[in-house]
C-alpha positions as CSV (number, residue, x, y, z in Angstrom):
1,M,3.9,-167.4,4.2
2,P,5.9,-164.6,5.9
3,T,3.9,-161.7,7.3
4,Q,5.9,-159.1,5.4
5,V,5.0,-158.2,1.8
6,L,7.2,-160.0,-0.7
7,T,8.3,-158.9,-4.1
8,A,7.4,-161.2,-7.0
9,Q,10.9,-162.5,-7.1
10,E,10.9,-163.1,-3.3
11,D,7.6,-164.8,-3.6
12,I,9.0,-167.2,-6.1
13,A,12.0,-167.9,-4.0
14,Y,9.8,-168.5,-0.9
15,T,7.7,-171.0,-2.9
16,D,10.8,-172.7,-4.3
17,L,12.0,-173.1,-0.7
18,L,8.6,-174.5,0.4
19,F,8.8,-177.2,-2.3
20,D,12.5,-177.9,-1.5
21,V,11.5,-178.5,2.1
22,C,8.7,-180.8,0.9
23,R,11.2,-182.8,-1.2
24,Q,13.6,-183.0,1.8
25,F,10.9,-184.6,3.9
26,G,9.2,-186.6,1.1
27,I,5.9,-184.7,1.3
28,R,3.8,-183.9,-1.7
29,Y,2.3,-180.6,-0.7
30,Y,-1.0,-180.7,-2.6
31,S,-1.9,-184.2,-1.4
32,A,-0.4,-183.7,2.1
33,S,-2.5,-183.9,5.3
34,A,-3.1,-180.7,7.3
35,K,-0.5,-181.8,9.8
36,E,2.1,-182.4,7.0
37,K,1.3,-179.0,5.4
38,A,1.6,-177.2,8.8
39,F,5.0,-178.9,9.4
40,V,6.6,-178.0,6.0
41,E,5.1,-174.4,6.2
42,E,6.6,-173.9,9.7
43,V,10.0,-175.3,8.6
44,T,9.9,-173.1,5.6
45,R,9.0,-170.0,7.6
46,V,11.9,-170.5,10.0
47,T,14.4,-171.3,7.2
48,W,13.3,-168.3,5.2
49,A,13.7,-166.0,8.2
50,K,17.2,-167.3,8.9
51,Q,18.1,-166.9,5.3
52,Q,16.9,-163.3,5.2
53,E,18.8,-162.6,8.4
54,T,22.0,-163.9,6.8
55,A,21.4,-162.2,3.5
56,T,20.6,-158.7,4.9
57,G,22.6,-158.8,8.1
58,I,19.5,-157.5,9.9
59,K,18.6,-159.5,13.0
60,Q,15.2,-161.1,12.6
61,N,12.8,-161.7,15.5
62,I,12.4,-165.4,14.6
63,R,9.7,-167.1,16.7
64,P,10.9,-170.7,17.5
65,A,9.3,-173.4,15.3
66,F,6.2,-175.0,16.7
67,S,5.7,-172.6,19.6
68,A,2.4,-171.1,20.7
């Protein structure tokens, strides 16, 4: 989940995005392995940040996916 505090509407949108990513990769989140969950959560995090950057026009400091 993003580190910023989300409104209820943003929280729902983020959760919808998470499950969209799960469907895209054929992963059932609640029965996924820890590795699969980490993967879809990271893809969702980066996708959300890029969407927010586009929506707000405010440059986001997006850490590359799967970096330490």
